C-alpha positions as a Markdown table, in Angstrom:
| # | Residue | x | y | z |
|---|---|---|---|---|
| 1 | Met | 71.4 | 44.2 | 87.7 |
| 2 | Lys | 73.4 | 44.4 | 84.5 |
| 3 | Ile | 74.3 | 41.2 | 82.8 |
| 4 | Leu | 76.9 | 41.0 | 79.8 |
| 5 | Val | 76.3 | 37.9 | 77.6 |
| 6 | Ile | 79.2 | 36.6 | 75.6 |
| 7 | Asn | 79.4 | 34.2 | 72.8 |
| 8 | Ser | 83.1 | 33.7 | 72.2 |
| 9 | Gly | 84.0 | 31.8 | 69.0 |
| 10 | Ser | 87.3 | 30.7 | 67.4 |
| 11 | Ser | 87.6 | 34.0 | 65.6 |
| 12 | Ser | 84.8 | 36.2 | 66.9 |
| 13 | Ile | 83.1 | 37.7 | 70.1 |
| 14 | Lys | 79.4 | 38.4 | 70.1 |
| 15 | Tyr | 78.0 | 40.4 | 73.1 |
| 16 | Gln | 74.9 | 42.0 | 74.5 |
| 17 | Leu | 74.6 | 44.0 | 77.8 |
| 18 | Phe | 71.2 | 43.7 | 79.4 |
| 19 | Asp | 69.4 | 45.9 | 82.0 |
| 20 | Met | 67.8 | 43.0 | 83.9 |
| 21 | Ala | 65.4 | 45.4 | 85.6 |
| 22 | Ala | 63.8 | 46.3 | 82.4 |
| 23 | Arg | 64.7 | 43.2 | 80.4 |
| 24 | Ser | 66.2 | 45.6 | 77.9 |
| 25 | Val | 69.5 | 45.5 | 75.6 |
| 26 | Met | 71.5 | 48.5 | 76.3 |
| 27 | Ala | 74.3 | 47.6 | 73.9 |
| 28 | Ser | 75.2 | 44.9 | 71.5 |
| 29 | Gly | 78.0 | 44.0 | 69.0 |
| 30 | Val | 80.4 | 41.5 | 67.5 |
| 31 | Val | 84.2 | 41.4 | 67.1 |
| 32 | Glu | 85.1 | 39.6 | 63.8 |
| 33 | Arg | 88.2 | 38.3 | 62.1 |
| 34 | Ile | 90.3 | 37.9 | 65.5 |
| 35 | Gly | 93.8 | 36.8 | 64.5 |
| 36 | Leu | 93.6 | 38.0 | 60.9 |
| 37 | Asp | 95.4 | 40.9 | 59.5 |
| 38 | Met | 92.6 | 43.2 | 59.8 |
| 39 | Gly | 89.5 | 42.7 | 62.3 |
| 40 | Ser | 86.5 | 44.6 | 63.0 |
| 41 | Leu | 84.0 | 45.6 | 65.8 |
| 42 | Thr | 80.4 | 46.6 | 65.1 |
| 43 | His | 78.9 | 48.2 | 68.2 |
| 44 | Lys | 75.2 | 49.2 | 68.6 |
| 45 | Arg | 74.0 | 51.4 | 71.5 |
| 46 | Tyr | 70.4 | 51.4 | 72.4 |
| 47 | Pro | 69.9 | 54.6 | 74.4 |
| 48 | Gly | 66.1 | 54.0 | 75.2 |
| 49 | Thr | 64.9 | 55.3 | 72.0 |
| 50 | Pro | 63.4 | 53.5 | 69.0 |
| 51 | Asp | 66.4 | 54.3 | 66.9 |
| 52 | Glu | 69.8 | 52.4 | 67.4 |
| 53 | Ser | 73.1 | 53.9 | 66.7 |
| 54 | Lys | 75.8 | 51.7 | 64.9 |
| 55 | Ser | 79.4 | 52.3 | 64.9 |
| 56 | Val | 82.0 | 50.1 | 62.9 |
| 57 | Phe | 85.7 | 50.1 | 63.6 |
| 58 | Glu | 88.5 | 48.2 | 61.8 |
| 59 | Gln | 91.8 | 47.5 | 63.2 |
| 60 | Pro | 94.1 | 44.3 | 63.8 |
| 61 | Ile | 92.5 | 42.2 | 66.6 |
| 62 | Pro | 95.4 | 39.7 | 67.3 |
| 63 | Asp | 93.7 | 37.8 | 70.1 |
| 64 | His | 90.4 | 37.6 | 72.3 |
| 65 | Glu | 92.2 | 39.7 | 74.9 |
| 66 | Val | 92.4 | 42.5 | 72.5 |
| 67 | Gly | 89.0 | 41.9 | 71.3 |
| 68 | Met | 87.4 | 42.1 | 74.7 |
| 69 | Glu | 89.5 | 45.1 | 75.6 |
| 70 | Leu | 87.8 | 47.0 | 72.6 |
| 71 | Val | 84.3 | 45.7 | 73.7 |
| 72 | Ile | 85.0 | 47.4 | 77.2 |
| 73 | Glu | 86.3 | 50.4 | 75.4 |
| 74 | Lys | 83.3 | 50.9 | 73.5 |
| 75 | Leu | 80.8 | 49.9 | 76.4 |
| 76 | Ile | 82.4 | 52.8 | 78.5 |
| 77 | Asp | 82.9 | 55.3 | 75.8 |
| 78 | Ala | 81.6 | 58.8 | 76.5 |
| 79 | Asn | 79.9 | 59.0 | 73.2 |
| 80 | Ile | 78.7 | 55.6 | 72.3 |
| 81 | Gly | 79.1 | 53.8 | 75.6 |
| 82 | Val | 76.2 | 52.8 | 78.0 |
| 83 | Ile | 77.9 | 52.4 | 81.3 |
| 84 | His | 80.7 | 54.6 | 83.2 |
| 85 | Asp | 82.7 | 51.6 | 84.5 |
| 86 | Thr | 83.0 | 47.8 | 84.0 |
| 87 | Ser | 82.2 | 47.6 | 88.0 |
| 88 | Glu | 78.6 | 48.3 | 86.9 |
| 89 | Ile | 78.3 | 44.8 | 85.3 |
| 90 | Asp | 77.3 | 42.4 | 87.9 |
| 91 | Gly | 77.4 | 39.1 | 85.8 |
| 92 | Val | 78.7 | 37.7 | 82.7 |
| 93 | Gly | 76.9 | 34.9 | 81.0 |
| 94 | His | 79.0 | 32.9 | 78.6 |
| 95 | Arg | 77.4 | 30.7 | 75.9 |
| 96 | Val | 79.1 | 27.3 | 75.6 |
| 97 | Val | 77.9 | 25.0 | 72.8 |
| 98 | His | 79.0 | 21.6 | 74.4 |
| 99 | Gly | 78.8 | 20.5 | 77.9 |
| 100 | Gly | 78.8 | 16.8 | 77.3 |
| 101 | Glu | 77.4 | 14.8 | 80.2 |
| 102 | Lys | 79.1 | 16.8 | 82.8 |
| 103 | Phe | 76.9 | 19.9 | 82.8 |
| 104 | Thr | 73.2 | 19.8 | 82.9 |
| 105 | Thr | 72.5 | 23.2 | 84.5 |
| 106 | Pro | 74.2 | 26.7 | 84.3 |
| 107 | Met | 77.4 | 26.8 | 86.4 |
| 108 | Leu | 79.5 | 29.4 | 88.2 |
| 109 | Val | 82.8 | 29.5 | 86.6 |
| 110 | Asp | 85.7 | 27.9 | 88.4 |
| 111 | Asp | 88.7 | 25.6 | 87.6 |
| 112 | Thr | 86.6 | 22.6 | 87.6 |
| 113 | Val | 84.1 | 23.9 | 85.2 |
| 114 | Lys | 86.9 | 25.1 | 82.8 |
| 115 | Lys | 88.7 | 21.7 | 83.1 |
| 116 | Gly | 85.4 | 20.1 | 82.0 |
| 117 | Ile | 84.8 | 22.6 | 79.0 |
| 118 | Glu | 88.3 | 21.5 | 78.0 |
| 119 | Glu | 87.7 | 17.9 | 78.2 |
| 120 | Val | 84.6 | 17.8 | 76.0 |
| 121 | Ala | 86.3 | 20.0 | 73.3 |
| 122 | Pro | 86.8 | 17.2 | 71.2 |
| 123 | Leu | 83.2 | 16.9 | 70.7 |
| 124 | Ala | 82.9 | 20.7 | 69.7 |
| 125 | Pro | 86.4 | 21.4 | 68.4 |
| 126 | Leu | 85.4 | 24.4 | 66.4 |
| 127 | His | 83.5 | 25.9 | 69.5 |
| 128 | Asn | 84.8 | 24.9 | 72.9 |
| 129 | Pro | 88.2 | 26.3 | 72.9 |
| 130 | Gly | 87.0 | 29.6 | 71.7 |
| 131 | His | 84.5 | 29.7 | 74.5 |
| 132 | Leu | 87.3 | 28.8 | 77.0 |
| 133 | Ala | 89.5 | 31.7 | 75.7 |
| 134 | Gly | 86.7 | 34.1 | 76.0 |
| 135 | Ile | 85.9 | 32.9 | 79.6 |
| 136 | Asn | 89.7 | 33.2 | 80.5 |
| 137 | Val | 90.0 | 36.8 | 79.0 |
| 138 | Ala | 86.6 | 37.9 | 80.6 |
| 139 | Gln | 87.5 | 36.8 | 83.9 |
| 140 | Arg | 90.7 | 38.9 | 83.9 |
| 141 | Leu | 88.9 | 41.9 | 82.5 |
| 142 | Phe | 85.7 | 41.5 | 84.8 |
| 143 | Pro | 87.3 | 40.4 | 88.1 |
| 144 | Asn | 84.4 | 41.5 | 90.4 |
| 145 | Ala | 81.6 | 40.0 | 88.1 |
| 146 | Ala | 80.2 | 36.6 | 88.6 |
| 147 | His | 80.9 | 34.5 | 85.6 |
| 148 | Val | 78.2 | 31.8 | 84.6 |
| 149 | Thr | 78.3 | 29.3 | 81.9 |
| 150 | Val | 75.3 | 28.3 | 80.0 |
| 151 | Phe | 75.3 | 25.2 | 77.9 |
| 152 | Asp | 73.6 | 24.7 | 74.6 |
| 153 | Thr | 73.5 | 20.9 | 75.3 |
| 154 | Ala | 72.1 | 21.2 | 78.9 |
| 155 | Phe | 68.4 | 21.3 | 78.0 |
| 156 | His | 68.7 | 17.9 | 76.2 |
| 157 | Gln | 70.2 | 16.2 | 79.1 |
| 158 | Ser | 66.7 | 15.1 | 80.1 |
| 159 | Ile | 66.6 | 12.9 | 76.7 |
| 160 | Pro | 66.1 | 9.3 | 77.9 |
| 161 | Pro | 68.8 | 6.6 | 77.1 |
| 162 | His | 66.6 | 4.8 | 74.6 |
| 163 | Ala | 66.6 | 8.2 | 72.5 |
| 164 | Tyr | 70.2 | 9.3 | 73.0 |
| 165 | His | 72.1 | 6.0 | 72.4 |
| 166 | Tyr | 73.3 | 5.2 | 69.1 |
| 167 | Ala | 73.2 | 1.5 | 67.8 |
| 168 | Val | 77.1 | 1.2 | 67.7 |
| 169 | Pro | 79.2 | -0.9 | 70.1 |
| 170 | Tyr | 78.5 | 0.2 | 73.6 |
| 171 | Glu | 82.3 | 0.6 | 74.5 |
| 172 | Leu | 82.3 | 3.8 | 72.2 |
| 173 | Tyr | 79.8 | 5.3 | 74.6 |
| 174 | Glu | 81.7 | 4.2 | 77.6 |
| 175 | Glu | 85.2 | 5.3 | 76.3 |
| 176 | Leu | 84.4 | 8.2 | 74.1 |
| 177 | His | 80.8 | 9.4 | 75.3 |
| 178 | Val | 79.4 | 8.8 | 71.8 |
| 179 | Arg | 75.7 | 9.5 | 72.1 |
| 180 | Arg | 73.2 | 12.1 | 71.1 |
| 181 | Tyr | 73.6 | 15.3 | 72.7 |
| 182 | Gly | 71.6 | 18.0 | 70.7 |
| 183 | Phe | 72.0 | 21.6 | 70.5 |
| 184 | His | 70.1 | 24.9 | 70.3 |
| 185 | Gly | 68.9 | 24.1 | 73.7 |
| 186 | Thr | 69.0 | 27.6 | 74.9 |
| 187 | Ser | 66.6 | 28.6 | 72.1 |
| 188 | His | 64.4 | 25.6 | 72.4 |
| 189 | His | 63.9 | 26.2 | 76.0 |
| 190 | Tyr | 63.3 | 30.0 | 75.6 |
| 191 | Val | 60.4 | 29.4 | 72.9 |
| 192 | Ala | 58.8 | 26.6 | 75.0 |
| 193 | Lys | 58.6 | 28.8 | 78.0 |
| 194 | Arg | 57.1 | 31.6 | 75.9 |
| 195 | Ala | 54.7 | 29.2 | 74.2 |
| 196 | Ala | 53.6 | 28.2 | 77.6 |
| 197 | Gln | 52.7 | 31.7 | 78.6 |
| 198 | Leu | 50.8 | 32.2 | 75.3 |
| 199 | Leu | 49.0 | 29.0 | 76.1 |
| 200 | Gly | 48.1 | 30.0 | 79.6 |
| 201 | Arg | 49.4 | 26.7 | 81.0 |
| 202 | Pro | 52.5 | 25.6 | 83.1 |
| 203 | Leu | 55.3 | 24.5 | 80.9 |
| 204 | Asp | 55.6 | 21.2 | 82.7 |
| 205 | Glu | 52.1 | 20.2 | 81.7 |
| 206 | Leu | 52.9 | 20.6 | 77.9 |
| 207 | Asn | 54.1 | 18.5 | 75.0 |
| 208 | Leu | 55.6 | 20.7 | 72.4 |
| 209 | Ile | 57.5 | 20.5 | 69.2 |
| 210 | Thr | 60.0 | 23.4 | 68.6 |
| 211 | Val | 61.4 | 23.9 | 65.1 |
| 212 | His | 64.5 | 26.0 | 65.1 |
| 213 | Leu | 65.3 | 26.8 | 61.5 |
| 214 | Gly | 68.4 | 28.8 | 60.5 |
| 215 | Asn | 71.7 | 28.3 | 58.8 |
| 216 | Gly | 71.9 | 25.6 | 61.5 |
| 217 | Ser | 68.7 | 23.9 | 62.3 |
| 218 | Ser | 67.1 | 21.6 | 64.7 |
| 219 | Ile | 63.9 | 20.1 | 66.0 |
| 220 | Thr | 63.0 | 19.1 | 69.4 |
| 221 | Ala | 60.2 | 17.0 | 71.1 |
| 222 | Ile | 59.4 | 18.4 | 74.5 |
| 223 | Lys | 57.6 | 16.2 | 76.8 |
| 224 | Lys | 56.0 | 17.8 | 79.8 |
| 225 | Gly | 58.4 | 20.8 | 79.6 |
| 226 | Lys | 61.6 | 18.7 | 79.1 |
| 227 | Ser | 63.5 | 17.8 | 76.1 |
| 228 | Tyr | 62.5 | 14.1 | 75.1 |
| 229 | Asp | 64.2 | 13.9 | 71.7 |
| 230 | Thr | 66.0 | 16.1 | 69.3 |
| 231 | Ser | 67.3 | 16.0 | 65.7 |
| 232 | Met | 70.9 | 17.0 | 66.2 |
| 233 | Gly | 73.2 | 14.3 | 67.6 |
| 234 | Leu | 76.7 | 13.9 | 68.8 |
| 235 | Thr | 77.6 | 16.9 | 66.6 |
| 236 | Pro | 75.6 | 19.8 | 65.1 |
| 237 | Thr | 75.8 | 18.0 | 61.7 |
| 238 | Gly | 73.0 | 15.6 | 62.3 |
| 239 | Gly | 69.3 | 15.9 | 61.7 |
| 240 | Val | 67.5 | 18.1 | 59.2 |
| 241 | Ile | 69.1 | 19.6 | 56.0 |
| 242 | Met | 71.0 | 22.8 | 56.8 |
| 243 | Gly | 72.7 | 25.6 | 54.9 |
| 244 | Thr | 76.1 | 23.7 | 54.5 |
| 245 | Arg | 75.5 | 20.9 | 56.8 |
| 246 | Ser | 74.2 | 17.4 | 55.3 |
| 247 | Gly | 71.8 | 16.4 | 58.2 |
| 248 | Asn | 71.3 | 12.7 | 58.5 |
| 249 | Ile | 72.7 | 10.6 | 55.9 |
| 250 | Asp | 73.5 | 6.8 | 55.3 |
| 251 | Pro | 76.7 | 6.3 | 57.5 |
| 252 | Ala | 78.1 | 3.9 | 54.6 |
| 253 | Ile | 78.4 | 7.0 | 52.4 |
| 254 | Ile | 81.6 | 8.0 | 54.4 |
| 255 | Gly | 83.3 | 4.6 | 53.4 |
| 256 | Phe | 82.0 | 4.8 | 49.9 |
| 257 | Leu | 83.5 | 8.1 | 49.4 |
| 258 | Ala | 87.0 | 7.1 | 50.9 |
| 259 | Arg | 87.0 | 4.0 | 48.6 |
| 260 | Glu | 85.7 | 5.6 | 45.3 |
| 261 | Lys | 87.0 | 9.2 | 45.7 |
| 262 | Gly | 90.2 | 8.5 | 47.7 |
| 263 | Met | 89.0 | 11.0 | 50.2 |
| 264 | Asp | 90.4 | 11.1 | 53.8 |
| 265 | Ile | 88.3 | 11.7 | 57.0 |
| 266 | Gln | 89.1 | 15.3 | 57.2 |
| 267 | Gln | 87.9 | 15.8 | 53.6 |
| 268 | Ile | 84.8 | 13.9 | 54.3 |
| 269 | Asp | 84.2 | 15.9 | 57.4 |
| 270 | Asp | 84.6 | 19.1 | 55.6 |
| 271 | Leu | 82.3 | 18.0 | 52.9 |
| 272 | Leu | 79.5 | 17.0 | 55.2 |
| 273 | Thr | 79.8 | 20.3 | 57.2 |
| 274 | Lys | 80.9 | 22.8 | 54.8 |
| 275 | Lys | 79.9 | 21.9 | 51.2 |
| 276 | Ala | 76.7 | 19.8 | 51.8 |
| 277 | Gly | 73.2 | 20.7 | 52.7 |
| 278 | Leu | 71.4 | 23.4 | 50.7 |
| 279 | Gln | 74.9 | 24.4 | 49.4 |
| 280 | Gly | 75.6 | 21.0 | 48.2 |
| 281 | Ile | 72.1 | 20.6 | 46.5 |
| 282 | Cys | 71.9 | 23.9 | 44.5 |
| 283 | Gly | 75.0 | 26.0 | 45.1 |
| 284 | Met | 73.4 | 28.4 | 47.7 |
| 285 | Ser | 73.2 | 28.3 | 51.4 |
| 286 | Asp | 71.0 | 31.2 | 52.0 |
| 287 | Met | 67.3 | 30.4 | 51.7 |
| 288 | Arg | 66.7 | 34.1 | 50.3 |
| 289 | Asp | 68.7 | 33.2 | 47.4 |
| 290 | Ile | 67.3 | 29.9 | 46.9 |
| 291 | His | 63.8 | 31.7 | 46.8 |
| 292 | Ala | 65.0 | 34.1 | 44.2 |
| 293 | Ala | 66.5 | 31.4 | 42.2 |
| 294 | Arg | 63.3 | 29.4 | 42.3 |
| 295 | Glu | 61.3 | 32.2 | 40.9 |
| 296 | Lys | 63.6 | 32.2 | 38.0 |
| 297 | Gly | 63.1 | 28.6 | 37.2 |
| 298 | Asp | 66.0 | 27.1 | 38.9 |
| 299 | Val | 65.2 | 23.4 | 39.3 |
| 300 | Arg | 67.9 | 22.6 | 41.7 |
| 301 | Ala | 66.9 | 25.4 | 44.0 |
| 302 | Gln | 63.3 | 24.2 | 44.0 |
| 303 | Leu | 64.6 | 20.7 | 44.8 |
| 304 | Ala | 66.7 | 22.1 | 47.7 |
| 305 | Leu | 63.6 | 23.7 | 49.2 |
| 306 | Asp | 61.4 | 20.5 | 48.7 |
| 307 | Met | 64.2 | 18.4 | 50.5 |
| 308 | Ala | 64.5 | 20.6 | 53.3 |
| 309 | Cys | 60.8 | 21.0 | 54.0 |
| 310 | His | 60.3 | 17.3 | 53.7 |
| 311 | Arg | 62.9 | 16.5 | 56.2 |
| 312 | Val | 61.4 | 19.2 | 58.5 |
| 313 | Arg | 57.9 | 17.4 | 58.0 |
| 314 | Met | 59.2 | 14.0 | 58.6 |
| 315 | Tyr | 60.6 | 15.1 | 62.0 |
| 316 | Ile | 57.4 | 16.9 | 63.1 |
| 317 | Gly | 55.5 | 13.7 | 62.1 |
| 318 | Ala | 57.8 | 11.4 | 64.0 |
| 319 | Tyr | 57.8 | 13.6 | 67.0 |
| 320 | Met | 54.0 | 13.7 | 67.0 |
| 321 | Ala | 54.0 | 9.9 | 67.1 |
| 322 | Glu | 56.7 | 9.8 | 69.8 |
| 323 | Leu | 54.8 | 12.3 | 72.1 |
| 324 | Gly | 51.4 | 11.0 | 71.5 |
| 325 | His | 49.6 | 14.2 | 72.3 |
| 326 | Val | 51.0 | 17.7 | 71.1 |
| 327 | Asp | 49.9 | 21.1 | 72.6 |
| 328 | Gly | 51.6 | 23.2 | 70.1 |
| 329 | Val | 54.1 | 23.5 | 67.4 |
| 330 | Ile | 56.6 | 26.4 | 67.5 |
| 331 | Phe | 58.9 | 27.7 | 64.6 |
| 332 | Thr | 61.7 | 30.2 | 65.5 |
| 333 | Ala | 65.2 | 31.3 | 64.3 |
| 334 | Gly | 65.9 | 33.0 | 61.2 |
| 335 | Ile | 64.1 | 30.9 | 58.7 |
| 336 | Gly | 61.6 | 29.6 | 61.2 |
| 337 | Glu | 60.6 | 33.3 | 62.0 |
| 338 | Asn | 60.8 | 34.9 | 58.7 |
| 339 | Asp | 60.1 | 32.4 | 55.8 |
| 340 | Asp | 56.4 | 31.7 | 55.3 |
| 341 | Ile | 57.2 | 29.4 | 52.4 |
| 342 | Val | 59.4 | 27.2 | 54.4 |
| 343 | Arg | 56.9 | 27.1 | 57.2 |
| 344 | Tyr | 54.0 | 26.5 | 54.8 |
| 345 | Asn | 55.5 | 23.6 | 52.9 |
| 346 | Ser | 56.9 | 22.1 | 56.2 |
| 347 | Ile | 53.5 | 21.5 | 58.0 |
| 348 | Ser | 51.2 | 21.4 | 54.9 |
| 349 | Gly | 49.7 | 18.0 | 54.6 |
| 350 | Leu | 49.4 | 17.4 | 58.3 |
| 351 | Glu | 45.7 | 18.4 | 58.4 |
| 352 | Glu | 44.5 | 14.9 | 59.3 |
| 353 | Tyr | 46.8 | 14.9 | 62.2 |
| 354 | Gly | 45.5 | 18.2 | 63.7 |
| 355 | Ile | 47.4 | 21.0 | 62.1 |
| 356 | Val | 45.6 | 23.3 | 60.0 |
| 357 | Ile | 47.5 | 26.4 | 58.5 |
| 358 | Asp | 46.0 | 29.7 | 58.2 |
| 359 | Ala | 47.7 | 30.9 | 54.9 |
| 360 | Glu | 46.9 | 34.6 | 55.5 |
| 361 | Ala | 48.3 | 34.8 | 59.0 |
| 362 | Asn | 51.3 | 32.6 | 58.0 |
| 363 | Ala | 52.3 | 35.2 | 55.3 |
| 364 | Lys | 52.6 | 37.9 | 57.9 |
| 365 | Arg | 55.9 | 38.7 | 59.9 |
| 366 | Pro | 55.8 | 38.4 | 63.6 |
| 367 | Asp | 56.7 | 41.2 | 65.8 |
| 368 | Glu | 57.5 | 38.9 | 68.9 |
| 369 | Trp | 55.1 | 36.3 | 68.3 |
| 370 | Met | 51.9 | 35.2 | 66.0 |
| 371 | Arg | 49.7 | 32.4 | 65.7 |
| 372 | Ile | 49.9 | 30.8 | 62.1 |
| 373 | Ser | 47.3 | 28.1 | 62.6 |
| 374 | Thr | 43.4 | 28.5 | 62.2 |
| 375 | Asp | 41.1 | 28.7 | 65.1 |
| 376 | Asp | 39.8 | 25.2 | 64.7 |
| 377 | Ser | 43.1 | 23.6 | 64.3 |
| 378 | Arg | 43.4 | 21.1 | 67.0 |
| 379 | Ile | 47.2 | 21.7 | 67.5 |
| 380 | Pro | 48.1 | 25.3 | 67.5 |
| 381 | Val | 51.0 | 26.7 | 65.6 |
| 382 | Phe | 53.1 | 29.7 | 66.6 |
| 383 | Val | 56.1 | 31.6 | 65.5 |
| 384 | Ile | 57.9 | 32.9 | 68.4 |
| 385 | Arg | 61.1 | 35.0 | 67.8 |
| 386 | Thr | 63.8 | 33.3 | 69.8 |
| 387 | Asn | 66.1 | 35.4 | 72.2 |
| 388 | Glu | 68.9 | 33.0 | 73.3 |
| 389 | Glu | 71.0 | 35.9 | 74.6 |
| 390 | Leu | 67.9 | 37.0 | 77.0 |
| 391 | Glu | 67.6 | 33.5 | 78.1 |
| 392 | Ile | 71.4 | 33.3 | 78.8 |
| 393 | Ala | 71.1 | 36.6 | 80.9 |
| 394 | Leu | 68.1 | 35.2 | 82.9 |
| 395 | Gln | 69.7 | 32.1 | 83.7 |
| 396 | Thr | 72.8 | 34.0 | 84.7 |
| 397 | Met | 70.8 | 36.3 | 87.0 |
| 398 | Asp | 68.9 | 33.4 | 88.5 |
| 399 | Leu | 72.0 | 31.5 | 89.5 |
| 400 | Ile | 73.9 | 34.6 | 90.8 |
| 401 | Thr | 70.8 | 35.4 | 92.9 |
| 402 | Arg | 70.4 | 32.0 | 94.3 |
| 403 | Lys | 74.1 | 31.9 | 95.0 |
| 404 | Ser | 74.3 | 35.3 | 96.6 |
């Protein structure tokens, strides 16, 4: 079975084609700058050798339909393609950021599903419209494939009411569905399942803390294999400090800025999502740049690192208390997988609570996974490379198989 995974944004399309028999990537790529004067497509072919071939194409890409037609063109190209015809693709898995309370599992795409994605678009206005555009185009271009939506919020729908409600008038929940939803669910679920394999125990027996750290970051408490609490909230802005997002702040700051700076809601929203976080503290959003500046004595770069790690450690500690017993802590995503300094500073000081870091092991880069805690650490700590696209492909294949 061949599964094409699509992550369609407002101006981009990311894709990976999987051979599910071998659990291997056949091709991947990204279409960028859709709707601008000049767009681009970067296509990688994995022909079964250790080396990948990459091709870059630039041309105007006015809309998602043209973008998807370009993707198909490259997938079936005689020189850089990996299939002969689109009929070889059995299923298309679509990543959708927000499913609200409507969708708790992967869904075969139909009019009801598309209507539901549109209805919760106000909760993810930068994401869901692009996802919907990608789904509509893909259905036209792959009419014989089964189309499946996999929602980032679905894994967190097991969070109990006392953890997902906000202390605001209950009518806001009833009328506008204001509550904690959580994101990165596909990633948290994938690394939790992988941790269960490494620990040699069923996932539904385990309490885990999964730490997804990238430009966008979130931390999840997993109780008996299910999401029990998570750091992001109604939107992906809440929780820990991120590249350009503030994370949790005193909500009265919003009114204060409106009064003292004359800012309107859109300006404040832009500030908290695009100009805050690490960027707001030190002028840099990439942790690699921050480390380079720290080494040259940049005080604000050091402050940004200290603040970010402090917030991560706070969440880990809070979730340890919430879960009562923890079987493992897992770091994942771009920073979580590759930044030993952030990992060390985020869990150092937790020795009394059963976490003891192995500095030498932590300094290494993982292949697919590695353990970074000492042998006598009561709570093992792992670094596991996430693979959201493979998880989407697996869930797509599982649903197609069950429905066939």
